[in-house]
C-alpha positions as CSV (number, residue, x, y, z in Angstrom):
1,X,-79.9,43.9,69.9
2,X,-77.9,47.1,70.4
3,X,-80.0,49.3,68.1
4,X,-83.3,49.7,66.2
5,X,-84.0,48.1,62.9
6,X,-82.7,44.6,63.8
7,X,-84.1,41.6,61.9
8,X,-85.5,39.2,64.5
9,X,-86.7,35.7,64.1
10,X,-89.0,34.7,67.0
11,X,-89.5,30.9,67.2
12,X,-92.7,30.1,69.0
13,X,-94.2,26.8,70.2
14,X,-97.7,28.4,69.9
15,X,-99.1,29.7,66.6
16,X,-99.8,33.4,66.0
17,X,-103.5,32.6,65.6
18,X,-105.2,32.0,69.0
19,X,-104.4,33.1,72.6
20,X,-101.6,35.7,72.7
21,X,-99.1,35.1,75.5
22,X,-95.5,36.0,76.1
23,X,-94.1,35.0,72.7
24,X,-96.7,37.0,70.9
25,X,-96.4,40.0,73.2
26,X,-92.6,40.0,72.7
27,X,-93.0,40.0,68.9
28,X,-95.5,42.9,69.1
29,X,-93.3,44.8,71.4
30,X,-90.3,44.4,69.1
31,X,-92.3,45.8,66.2
32,X,-93.4,48.8,68.2
33,X,-89.7,49.4,69.2
34,X,-88.7,49.6,65.5
35,X,-87.4,46.1,64.8
36,X,-88.4,43.9,61.8
37,X,-89.9,40.7,63.2
38,X,-90.5,37.3,61.6
39,X,-92.7,35.1,63.8
40,X,-92.1,31.4,63.0
41,X,-95.2,29.3,63.8
42,X,-95.1,25.6,64.7
43,X,-95.3,23.3,61.6
44,X,-98.7,22.9,60.0
45,X,-99.7,19.2,59.5
46,X,-100.1,18.3,55.9
47,X,-98.7,21.6,54.6
48,X,-95.9,21.6,51.9
49,X,-93.3,24.3,51.6
50,X,-93.3,27.8,53.1
51,X,-95.8,30.6,53.2
52,X,-95.5,34.0,54.8
53,X,-98.5,36.0,56.0
54,X,-98.5,39.6,57.4
55,X,-100.2,40.8,60.5
56,X,-99.7,43.7,62.9
57,X,-96.5,44.9,61.2
58,X,-94.8,41.5,61.2
59,X,-94.3,38.5,59.0
60,X,-95.8,35.2,60.1
61,X,-94.1,32.1,58.8
62,X,-96.1,28.9,58.1
63,X,-94.4,25.8,56.9
64,X,-94.7,22.0,56.6
65,X,-92.3,19.8,58.6
66,X,-91.4,17.0,56.2
67,X,-88.4,15.3,58.0
68,X,-90.2,13.3,60.7
69,X,-88.0,12.2,63.6
70,X,-85.1,14.5,62.7
71,X,-84.5,15.5,66.3
72,X,-83.7,11.9,67.2
73,X,-80.9,11.7,64.5
74,X,-77.3,12.7,64.9
75,X,-76.6,16.4,65.5
76,X,-75.1,17.1,62.1
77,X,-78.4,16.0,60.4
78,X,-80.5,18.0,62.8
79,X,-78.4,21.1,62.2
80,X,-78.5,20.6,58.4
81,X,-82.3,20.4,58.4
82,X,-83.1,23.2,60.8
83,X,-80.4,25.5,59.5
84,X,-81.8,25.0,56.0
85,X,-85.2,26.2,57.1
86,X,-83.7,29.3,58.7
87,X,-81.8,30.1,55.6
88,X,-84.9,29.5,53.5
89,X,-86.9,32.0,55.6
90,X,-84.0,34.5,55.3
91,X,-84.1,34.2,51.5
92,X,-87.9,34.7,51.5
93,X,-87.4,37.8,53.7
94,X,-84.5,39.1,51.5
95,X,-82.3,39.7,54.5
96,X,-80.4,37.6,57.1
97,X,-81.5,37.6,60.7
98,X,-79.6,39.6,63.2
99,X,-81.2,37.9,66.2
100,X,-82.9,34.6,66.8
101,X,-85.2,34.7,69.9
102,X,-86.3,31.1,70.6
103,X,-89.1,30.0,73.0
104,X,-89.5,26.6,71.5
105,X,-87.3,23.7,72.8
106,X,-89.1,21.1,70.7
107,X,-88.2,22.3,67.2
108,X,-84.6,23.4,66.5
109,X,-82.3,21.6,68.9
110,X,-79.2,23.9,68.6
111,X,-78.8,27.5,67.5
112,X,-77.1,28.1,64.1
113,X,-73.3,28.4,64.2
114,X,-73.1,31.4,61.9
115,X,-72.9,35.0,63.3
116,X,-76.3,35.8,64.9
117,X,-77.4,36.8,68.4
118,X,-78.9,33.7,70.0
119,X,-81.4,34.2,72.8
120,X,-83.2,31.3,74.5
121,X,-86.3,32.3,76.4
122,X,-87.5,29.5,78.7
123,X,-91.0,29.9,80.0
124,X,-92.2,26.3,80.4
125,X,-90.7,23.9,82.9
126,X,-92.3,20.8,81.5
127,X,-90.5,21.2,78.1
128,X,-86.9,21.4,79.4
129,X,-86.1,17.8,78.6
130,X,-85.6,18.8,75.0
131,X,-83.7,22.0,75.4
132,X,-80.2,20.9,76.3
133,X,-78.6,21.7,72.9
134,X,-80.2,25.2,72.8
135,X,-79.0,25.9,76.3
136,X,-75.4,25.0,75.4
137,X,-75.4,27.0,72.2
138,X,-77.3,30.2,73.3
139,X,-75.5,33.5,73.9
140,X,-78.1,34.4,76.5
141,X,-80.6,32.3,78.4
142,X,-83.5,34.0,80.2
143,X,-86.1,32.3,82.2
144,X,-89.3,33.1,84.1
145,X,-88.5,31.2,87.3
146,X,-85.4,30.2,89.3
147,X,-86.1,26.4,89.1
148,X,-85.8,26.7,85.3
149,X,-82.6,28.7,85.6
150,X,-81.2,26.0,88.0
151,X,-81.9,23.4,85.4
152,X,-80.2,25.4,82.6
153,X,-77.1,26.0,84.8
154,X,-76.8,22.2,85.4
155,X,-76.8,21.6,81.7
156,X,-74.3,24.4,80.9
157,X,-72.5,25.7,84.0
158,X,-70.8,28.5,82.0
159,X,-73.9,29.7,80.2
160,X,-75.1,33.3,80.7
161,X,-78.4,32.4,82.5
162,X,-80.7,35.0,84.2
163,X,-84.1,34.7,85.9
164,X,-86.1,37.6,84.6
165,X,-89.7,36.5,85.5
166,X,-92.7,37.2,83.3
167,X,-93.3,40.5,81.5
168,X,-96.7,42.2,81.1
169,X,-98.0,43.8,77.9
170,X,-98.1,47.6,78.4
171,X,-101.7,47.7,77.3
172,X,-102.6,46.3,80.7
173,X,-101.3,49.4,82.3
174,X,-102.9,52.0,80.0
175,X,-105.2,54.5,81.6
176,X,-105.6,55.6,85.3
177,X,-106.8,53.3,88.1
178,X,-110.1,55.1,88.4
179,X,-112.4,52.3,89.2
180,X,-114.7,52.8,92.1
181,X,-115.1,49.9,94.6
182,X,-117.9,49.0,96.9
183,X,-117.6,47.7,100.4
184,X,-118.6,44.1,99.5
185,X,-117.3,42.2,96.5
186,X,-120.0,40.9,94.1
187,X,-117.9,39.7,91.2
188,X,-114.8,37.5,90.7
189,X,-113.0,36.6,87.5
190,X,-110.6,33.9,86.3
191,X,-108.7,34.4,83.0
192,X,-106.5,32.0,81.2
193,X,-106.4,28.6,79.5
194,X,-109.4,26.9,81.1
195,X,-108.7,23.7,79.1
196,X,-105.5,22.9,80.8
197,X,-105.4,19.9,83.2
198,X,-103.4,22.0,85.7
199,X,-106.4,23.7,87.2
200,X,-107.7,22.6,90.5
201,X,-111.5,22.4,89.7
202,X,-112.5,20.9,93.1
203,X,-111.2,23.9,94.9
204,X,-112.8,26.3,92.5
205,X,-116.1,24.5,92.8
206,X,-115.9,24.7,96.6
207,X,-115.1,28.4,96.4
208,X,-118.1,29.1,94.2
209,X,-120.5,27.0,96.2
210,X,-119.4,28.7,99.4
211,X,-120.0,32.1,98.0
212,X,-123.3,32.1,96.0
213,X,-123.4,35.9,96.5
214,X,-120.4,36.4,94.2
215,X,-120.8,35.9,90.5
216,X,-117.7,34.2,88.9
217,X,-116.8,35.1,85.3
218,X,-114.5,32.6,83.5
219,X,-112.5,34.0,80.5
220,X,-110.6,31.8,78.2
221,X,-110.8,28.7,76.0
222,X,-112.3,25.6,77.6
223,X,-113.5,22.1,76.7
224,X,-117.1,21.4,77.3
225,X,-116.3,17.7,77.3
226,X,-113.5,17.9,79.9
227,X,-113.9,14.6,81.8
228,X,-113.7,16.3,85.2
229,X,-116.8,16.0,87.5
230,X,-116.0,19.2,89.3
231,X,-115.5,21.2,86.1
232,X,-118.9,19.9,84.9
233,X,-120.5,20.9,88.2
234,X,-118.9,24.4,88.0
235,X,-120.4,24.9,84.5
236,X,-123.9,24.2,85.9
237,X,-123.6,26.7,88.9
238,X,-126.0,29.7,88.7
239,X,-123.3,32.0,89.9
240,X,-120.7,31.1,87.2
241,X,-120.5,32.2,83.6
242,X,-118.0,31.0,80.9
243,X,-117.3,33.7,78.3
244,X,-114.8,31.9,76.1
245,X,-111.8,33.5,74.5
246,X,-111.8,37.3,74.3
247,X,-109.5,39.7,72.5
248,X,-107.2,41.4,74.9
249,X,-108.8,44.8,74.2
250,X,-112.1,43.3,75.6
251,X,-110.6,41.2,78.4
252,X,-108.6,44.0,80.1
253,X,-111.7,46.2,81.0
254,X,-113.6,43.1,82.2
255,X,-110.8,42.1,84.6
256,X,-110.5,45.7,85.8
257,X,-114.2,45.7,86.5
258,X,-114.1,42.6,88.7
259,X,-113.8,42.9,92.4
260,X,-111.6,39.9,93.0
261,X,-109.3,38.0,90.6
262,X,-108.6,34.3,91.2
263,X,-106.5,31.4,89.9
264,X,-106.1,28.0,91.3
265,X,-103.6,25.4,90.0
266,X,-102.7,22.0,91.4
267,X,-99.6,23.5,92.9
268,X,-99.3,20.6,95.4
269,X,-98.7,18.3,92.4
270,X,-97.1,20.6,89.9
271,X,-94.4,22.1,92.2
272,X,-91.7,23.6,89.9
273,X,-94.1,23.8,87.0
274,X,-96.3,26.2,89.0
275,X,-93.4,28.3,90.2
276,X,-94.6,31.3,88.3
277,X,-97.8,32.3,86.4
278,X,-97.9,34.8,83.6
279,X,-101.5,35.8,84.4
280,X,-100.4,37.0,87.8
281,X,-98.7,40.1,86.4
282,X,-101.8,40.9,84.3
283,X,-103.9,40.5,87.4
284,X,-101.7,42.8,89.5
285,X,-101.7,45.4,86.7
286,X,-105.5,46.0,87.5
287,X,-104.8,46.8,91.1
288,X,-107.5,44.4,92.2
289,X,-107.4,42.0,95.1
290,X,-106.0,38.6,93.9
291,X,-106.5,35.2,95.5
292,X,-104.4,32.3,94.2
293,X,-102.6,29.0,94.7
294,X,-98.9,28.8,95.7
295,X,-96.4,30.6,93.4
296,X,-92.8,30.2,94.7
297,X,-91.6,33.2,92.7
298,X,-93.8,35.4,94.8
299,X,-92.9,33.9,98.2
300,X,-92.2,36.5,100.8
301,X,-94.4,39.2,99.0
302,X,-97.8,40.4,100.0
303,X,-98.9,41.3,96.5
304,X,-101.7,38.8,96.6
305,X,-103.4,36.3,99.0
306,X,-101.3,33.2,98.3
307,X,-102.2,29.7,99.6
308,X,-99.2,27.8,100.9
309,X,-101.3,24.7,101.2
310,X,-104.0,23.6,98.8
311,X,-107.1,24.0,101.0
312,X,-106.0,27.5,102.2
313,X,-107.4,28.9,98.9
314,X,-110.9,28.6,100.4
315,X,-110.1,30.5,103.6
316,X,-108.2,33.2,101.6
317,X,-111.2,33.8,99.4
318,X,-113.3,34.0,102.5
319,X,-110.9,36.6,103.8
320,X,-110.9,38.6,100.6
321,X,-114.7,38.9,100.8
322,X,-114.8,39.6,104.5
323,X,-111.9,42.1,104.6
324,X,-112.3,43.5,101.1
325,X,-112.1,47.2,102.0
326,X,-108.9,46.7,104.1
327,X,-107.3,44.7,101.3
328,X,-108.3,47.2,98.6
329,X,-106.9,50.5,99.8
330,X,-105.4,53.0,97.4
331,X,-101.9,52.2,98.7
332,X,-102.3,48.5,98.2
333,X,-103.7,48.9,94.8
334,X,-100.9,51.2,93.9
335,X,-98.3,48.7,95.1
336,X,-99.8,46.0,92.9
337,X,-99.9,48.2,89.8
338,X,-96.3,49.5,90.4
339,X,-95.0,45.9,90.6
340,X,-96.6,45.1,87.2
341,X,-95.3,48.4,85.8
342,X,-91.7,47.4,86.7
343,X,-92.1,44.2,84.6
344,X,-93.0,45.3,81.1
345,X,-91.9,43.7,77.9
346,X,-90.1,46.9,76.6
347,X,-88.1,46.9,79.8
348,X,-87.0,43.3,79.1
349,X,-86.0,44.1,75.5
350,X,-83.9,47.0,76.7
351,X,-82.2,44.9,79.3
352,X,-81.4,42.2,76.7
353,X,-80.0,44.9,74.4
354,X,-77.7,46.1,77.2
355,X,-76.6,42.5,78.0
356,X,-75.9,41.6,74.4
357,X,-74.1,44.9,73.8
358,X,-71.3,43.7,76.0
359,X,-70.8,40.3,74.3
């Protein structure tokens, strides 16, 4: 990716429609930086053939996967099938790809062998068991956490593997940090996928019940029928409101307006899976006080109040409320924002361009 105007295929395990996370932000960033982007959605059940839509300056590829079980067959059959799809997309685009930037280890199993820059971007620890062939055939492997990098190096000791962490959308950093703050917090917010089974609802419930003076705003998709007694209890609390999925343009000001931002995963069970969290950079970009479960990638930092043991979350939220002014000084807010500003998606793209230029 040594210059503008490259034709980039972004392979995503999540569709373009829905919550926009790192895969989507990368695609948007590449477009803003002058590249032509083709975003390859996961296969659509029951669809036949190939269709290309257009949104936000890029092409969105929808297709139907007709060869069931192909990834369990010999490599030459897998390569024939997946390479045929890539070539078909190229023909529809009228131009070959210069770069394939792959986030999805469950679809193609090896990168094409023809001349193209092959970048594997690993963000999910729990999908690594299907990514060995991609790791071995990538020109560059970038990951969001060191446990993922360690796995990649075990698979391919000579691979070019780098832990880069998560990157934040620059829109989170637009505008000055001019929010006024009172001496006592009255609002807290949690943003993300509230339907995931990774969330520690008993701890969140305890936090809310201990602090009825704080109103908790929950942003993101959730399941009303989630079979979790603590989640159902949280939904009934008077000091908790679920807002559903919001557009980023609407979510950012709401998180900035909150006094405290929280997240709480079952880190004691998830271990490496919870070694980093994308939302943390977005939280830090607001400058606000953050309370959360253990994230090994941030060990040794004081950017947020991090629980090293599960039940510490409650005490840390108590501290955030009781020492709010001391934790929310201009210097501390500035340090949090500066950390997020040093981890933007354009910065990652430029770093990748430099790395690939030498290959």
